[in-house]
C-alpha beads as a LAMMPS data file, in Angstrom:
LAMMPS data file: protein, C-alpha beads

217 atoms
216 bonds

1 atom types
1 bond types

-500.0 500.0 xlo xhi
-500.0 500.0 ylo yhi
-500.0 500.0 zlo zhi

Masses

1 110.0

Atoms # bond

1 1 1 174.206 275.982 440.349
2 1 1 171.132 274.207 441.595
3 1 1 171.245 275.619 445.063
4 1 1 171.738 279.168 443.541
5 1 1 168.634 278.573 441.166
6 1 1 166.764 277.532 444.660
7 1 1 168.151 280.816 446.588
8 1 1 166.816 283.235 443.814
9 1 1 163.204 281.207 443.542
10 1 1 162.900 281.410 447.270
11 1 1 163.742 285.249 446.982
12 1 1 161.304 285.640 444.063
13 1 1 158.684 283.730 445.886
14 1 1 158.956 285.916 448.978
15 1 1 158.997 289.271 447.107
16 1 1 156.099 288.154 444.646
17 1 1 153.882 287.533 447.996
18 1 1 155.085 291.148 449.071
19 1 1 154.995 293.053 445.849
20 1 1 152.366 295.527 445.180
21 1 1 153.042 295.983 441.215
22 1 1 153.807 292.363 440.286
23 1 1 157.279 293.159 439.259
24 1 1 160.284 291.217 440.278
25 1 1 163.754 293.026 440.603
26 1 1 166.906 291.781 438.482
27 1 1 169.344 289.405 440.482
28 1 1 172.807 288.888 438.946
29 1 1 173.731 285.360 440.382
30 1 1 177.289 284.968 441.056
31 1 1 179.367 281.864 441.860
32 1 1 182.621 282.447 443.701
33 1 1 184.511 279.066 443.200
34 1 1 187.429 278.739 445.447
35 1 1 188.466 275.159 444.448
36 1 1 191.906 274.124 443.138
37 1 1 190.466 272.121 440.309
38 1 1 189.141 273.642 437.003
39 1 1 185.244 274.485 437.155
40 1 1 183.833 271.884 435.052
41 1 1 179.876 272.686 435.597
42 1 1 177.893 274.419 432.799
43 1 1 177.250 277.931 433.852
44 1 1 173.652 277.613 432.592
45 1 1 171.285 275.277 434.503
46 1 1 169.853 274.241 430.875
47 1 1 173.043 272.217 430.671
48 1 1 172.172 270.201 433.617
49 1 1 168.849 268.967 432.114
50 1 1 168.079 266.419 429.820
51 1 1 167.193 267.789 426.262
52 1 1 164.346 265.497 425.336
53 1 1 161.741 268.643 425.182
54 1 1 161.911 271.552 423.127
55 1 1 164.408 274.088 424.506
56 1 1 161.634 276.532 425.385
57 1 1 160.547 274.230 428.084
58 1 1 163.608 273.678 429.688
59 1 1 164.537 276.167 432.378
60 1 1 167.467 278.681 431.414
61 1 1 169.135 280.164 434.541
62 1 1 172.528 281.553 433.872
63 1 1 175.253 282.260 436.603
64 1 1 178.326 284.394 436.379
65 1 1 181.106 282.227 437.754
66 1 1 184.323 283.517 439.225
67 1 1 187.150 281.144 439.411
68 1 1 189.439 282.335 442.285
69 1 1 192.548 280.902 440.776
70 1 1 192.205 282.024 437.287
71 1 1 191.601 285.871 438.628
72 1 1 195.031 287.616 437.905
73 1 1 196.884 289.955 440.494
74 1 1 196.294 292.880 437.775
75 1 1 192.675 292.339 438.014
76 1 1 192.490 292.149 441.928
77 1 1 194.766 295.365 442.159
78 1 1 192.414 297.005 439.514
79 1 1 189.349 295.660 441.834
80 1 1 190.744 297.037 445.005
81 1 1 188.037 296.340 446.898
82 1 1 186.623 293.668 449.567
83 1 1 185.901 290.937 446.980
84 1 1 189.652 291.244 445.530
85 1 1 190.469 291.045 449.260
86 1 1 188.381 287.692 449.857
87 1 1 190.090 286.136 446.731
88 1 1 193.326 287.043 447.879
89 1 1 193.036 285.738 451.408
90 1 1 191.649 282.297 449.974
91 1 1 194.319 281.919 447.528
92 1 1 197.033 281.655 450.218
93 1 1 197.975 278.296 451.085
94 1 1 199.764 278.720 454.289
95 1 1 200.479 281.166 457.051
96 1 1 203.505 282.492 455.213
97 1 1 201.411 283.191 452.218
98 1 1 198.867 285.097 454.400
99 1 1 201.693 287.306 455.963
100 1 1 202.681 288.057 452.636
101 1 1 199.483 289.715 451.706
102 1 1 198.018 290.957 454.732
103 1 1 199.103 294.433 454.316
104 1 1 197.632 294.352 450.717
105 1 1 194.225 292.928 452.147
106 1 1 194.227 295.925 454.690
107 1 1 194.793 298.448 451.550
108 1 1 192.011 296.869 449.752
109 1 1 189.417 297.172 452.526
110 1 1 190.617 300.356 454.327
111 1 1 187.964 302.259 452.315
112 1 1 185.059 300.029 453.112
113 1 1 182.588 300.550 455.928
114 1 1 183.210 299.576 459.507
115 1 1 180.426 296.869 459.558
116 1 1 181.849 295.546 456.438
117 1 1 185.425 294.960 457.916
118 1 1 183.883 293.597 461.061
119 1 1 182.188 290.831 458.726
120 1 1 185.527 290.221 457.076
121 1 1 187.173 289.467 460.143
122 1 1 184.423 287.329 461.516
123 1 1 184.770 285.302 458.050
124 1 1 188.743 285.252 458.471
125 1 1 188.063 283.778 461.792
126 1 1 185.814 281.150 460.835
127 1 1 188.350 280.272 457.727
128 1 1 190.731 279.022 461.021
129 1 1 188.322 277.808 463.361
130 1 1 189.828 274.252 463.312
131 1 1 193.372 275.617 464.550
132 1 1 195.029 278.391 465.965
133 1 1 194.497 282.012 464.145
134 1 1 197.506 282.891 462.241
135 1 1 199.612 285.422 463.180
136 1 1 198.801 287.473 460.021
137 1 1 195.218 287.480 460.874
138 1 1 195.963 288.732 464.622
139 1 1 197.933 291.242 462.653
140 1 1 195.007 292.636 460.945
141 1 1 193.064 292.701 463.793
142 1 1 195.847 294.446 466.147
143 1 1 197.486 296.703 463.617
144 1 1 197.448 300.145 464.959
145 1 1 196.473 301.611 461.505
146 1 1 193.479 299.273 461.469
147 1 1 192.439 300.391 464.934
148 1 1 192.754 304.115 463.928
149 1 1 190.715 303.023 460.844
150 1 1 188.038 301.559 462.721
151 1 1 188.088 304.362 465.235
152 1 1 187.361 306.898 462.789
153 1 1 184.835 305.077 461.249
154 1 1 182.910 304.370 464.465
155 1 1 183.179 307.950 465.098
156 1 1 181.570 309.006 461.384
157 1 1 178.940 306.344 461.972
158 1 1 177.881 307.441 465.309
159 1 1 178.069 311.063 464.408
160 1 1 176.155 310.525 461.234
161 1 1 173.332 308.447 463.386
162 1 1 173.387 311.347 466.042
163 1 1 172.749 313.986 463.323
164 1 1 170.096 311.495 461.578
165 1 1 168.541 311.213 465.188
166 1 1 168.294 314.902 465.761
167 1 1 166.860 315.531 462.539
168 1 1 164.517 313.204 462.830
169 1 1 163.429 314.639 466.269
170 1 1 163.473 317.966 464.968
171 1 1 160.889 316.864 461.964
172 1 1 158.676 315.000 464.460
173 1 1 158.611 318.049 466.761
174 1 1 157.998 320.517 463.948
175 1 1 155.187 318.130 462.991
176 1 1 153.665 318.438 466.447
177 1 1 154.174 321.743 466.763
178 1 1 152.218 322.469 463.458
179 1 1 149.406 320.197 464.686
180 1 1 149.283 322.029 468.075
181 1 1 149.116 325.493 466.184
182 1 1 146.211 324.167 463.953
183 1 1 144.219 322.689 467.095
184 1 1 144.690 325.956 469.329
185 1 1 143.573 328.098 466.178
186 1 1 140.372 325.522 465.747
187 1 1 139.409 325.829 469.202
188 1 1 139.516 329.670 469.094
189 1 1 136.989 329.638 466.041
190 1 1 134.766 327.491 468.456
191 1 1 135.204 324.217 466.985
192 1 1 134.294 321.179 469.111
193 1 1 137.252 319.690 470.771
194 1 1 136.295 316.132 469.450
195 1 1 136.453 317.442 465.954
196 1 1 139.934 319.154 466.578
197 1 1 141.322 316.075 467.909
198 1 1 139.903 314.064 465.100
199 1 1 141.388 316.219 462.633
200 1 1 144.735 316.719 463.957
201 1 1 145.556 313.307 465.053
202 1 1 146.356 314.813 468.611
203 1 1 145.211 313.280 471.979
204 1 1 143.378 315.097 474.456
205 1 1 146.318 314.897 476.711
206 1 1 148.868 316.392 474.416
207 1 1 146.443 319.303 473.758
208 1 1 146.016 319.770 477.563
209 1 1 149.347 319.678 478.308
210 1 1 150.044 322.671 475.418
211 1 1 147.279 324.884 476.581
212 1 1 148.686 324.503 480.189
213 1 1 151.847 325.606 479.015
214 1 1 150.251 328.613 477.442
215 1 1 148.274 329.611 480.513
216 1 1 151.806 329.566 482.490
217 1 1 150.538 327.157 485.038

Bonds

1 1 1 2
2 1 2 3
3 1 3 4
4 1 4 5
5 1 5 6
6 1 6 7
7 1 7 8
8 1 8 9
9 1 9 10
10 1 10 11
11 1 11 12
12 1 12 13
13 1 13 14
14 1 14 15
15 1 15 16
16 1 16 17
17 1 17 18
18 1 18 19
19 1 19 20
20 1 20 21
21 1 21 22
22 1 22 23
23 1 23 24
24 1 24 25
25 1 25 26
26 1 26 27
27 1 27 28
28 1 28 29
29 1 29 30
30 1 30 31
31 1 31 32
32 1 32 33
33 1 33 34
34 1 34 35
35 1 35 36
36 1 36 37
37 1 37 38
38 1 38 39
39 1 39 40
40 1 40 41
41 1 41 42
42 1 42 43
43 1 43 44
44 1 44 45
45 1 45 46
46 1 46 47
47 1 47 48
48 1 48 49
49 1 49 50
50 1 50 51
51 1 51 52
52 1 52 53
53 1 53 54
54 1 54 55
55 1 55 56
56 1 56 57
57 1 57 58
58 1 58 59
59 1 59 60
60 1 60 61
61 1 61 62
62 1 62 63
63 1 63 64
64 1 64 65
65 1 65 66
66 1 66 67
67 1 67 68
68 1 68 69
69 1 69 70
70 1 70 71
71 1 71 72
72 1 72 73
73 1 73 74
74 1 74 75
75 1 75 76
76 1 76 77
77 1 77 78
78 1 78 79
79 1 79 80
80 1 80 81
81 1 81 82
82 1 82 83
83 1 83 84
84 1 84 85
85 1 85 86
86 1 86 87
87 1 87 88
88 1 88 89
89 1 89 90
90 1 90 91
91 1 91 92
92 1 92 93
93 1 93 94
94 1 94 95
95 1 95 96
96 1 96 97
97 1 97 98
98 1 98 99
99 1 99 100
100 1 100 101
101 1 101 102
102 1 102 103
103 1 103 104
104 1 104 105
105 1 105 106
106 1 106 107
107 1 107 108
108 1 108 109
109 1 109 110
110 1 110 111
111 1 111 112
112 1 112 113
113 1 113 114
114 1 114 115
115 1 115 116
116 1 116 117
117 1 117 118
118 1 118 119
119 1 119 120
120 1 120 121
121 1 121 122
122 1 122 123
123 1 123 124
124 1 124 125
125 1 125 126
126 1 126 127
127 1 127 128
128 1 128 129
129 1 129 130
130 1 130 131
131 1 131 132
132 1 132 133
133 1 133 134
134 1 134 135
135 1 135 136
136 1 136 137
137 1 137 138
138 1 138 139
139 1 139 140
140 1 140 141
141 1 141 142
142 1 142 143
143 1 143 144
144 1 144 145
145 1 145 146
146 1 146 147
147 1 147 148
148 1 148 149
149 1 149 150
150 1 150 151
151 1 151 152
152 1 152 153
153 1 153 154
154 1 154 155
155 1 155 156
156 1 156 157
157 1 157 158
158 1 158 159
159 1 159 160
160 1 160 161
161 1 161 162
162 1 162 163
163 1 163 164
164 1 164 165
165 1 165 166
166 1 166 167
167 1 167 168
168 1 168 169
169 1 169 170
170 1 170 171
171 1 171 172
172 1 172 173
173 1 173 174
174 1 174 175
175 1 175 176
176 1 176 177
177 1 177 178
178 1 178 179
179 1 179 180
180 1 180 181
181 1 181 182
182 1 182 183
183 1 183 184
184 1 184 185
185 1 185 186
186 1 186 187
187 1 187 188
188 1 188 189
189 1 189 190
190 1 190 191
191 1 191 192
192 1 192 193
193 1 193 194
194 1 194 195
195 1 195 196
196 1 196 197
197 1 197 198
198 1 198 199
199 1 199 200
200 1 200 201
201 1 201 202
202 1 202 203
203 1 203 204
204 1 204 205
205 1 205 206
206 1 206 207
207 1 207 208
208 1 208 209
209 1 209 210
210 1 210 211
211 1 211 212
212 1 212 213
213 1 213 214
214 1 214 215
215 1 215 216
216 1 216 217
């Protein structure tokens, strides 16, 4: 609870220093509790502070607490996302349990982007850093369907990145072409070179190169 409060205060401190309008964004603090014992702490920071002062001077900071062991299978199936996959994995006590749920985990994350799936695999690797990686985790890494999915996602990401790069290049080239056309028109009207360069933001080398192309040299 206190650590979450410190994290958000640190975030707000950074944002406040960078803010131009003086407003801070909303932050929903979520605590994902994976212990086997019941959660016993208050969900509000005020519950940890002595009440010797009027309530208005006692910090009020509420966290949304998710107790993994209390989340029903029905809720996990309804969520059907990365959070549900993490909860499902953390609730398994042994390799046998992990093997039983691995296909469901794959189904939960199959719509996530490639970077998210990579992060999940890295997190799973850390879960078993003190011993050999369970066969079920290797199954998630090596499963043909997952490899195909990652391959398709990689192609999609690369294609989108390529299209974005082409669009950005075309945009930059269009801006440069417009500046060059403006510069040439200004020069034809007898406007001084220094003024042309100042108004268009072009360099003398860029303009000279374009004029050379026009002359066919």
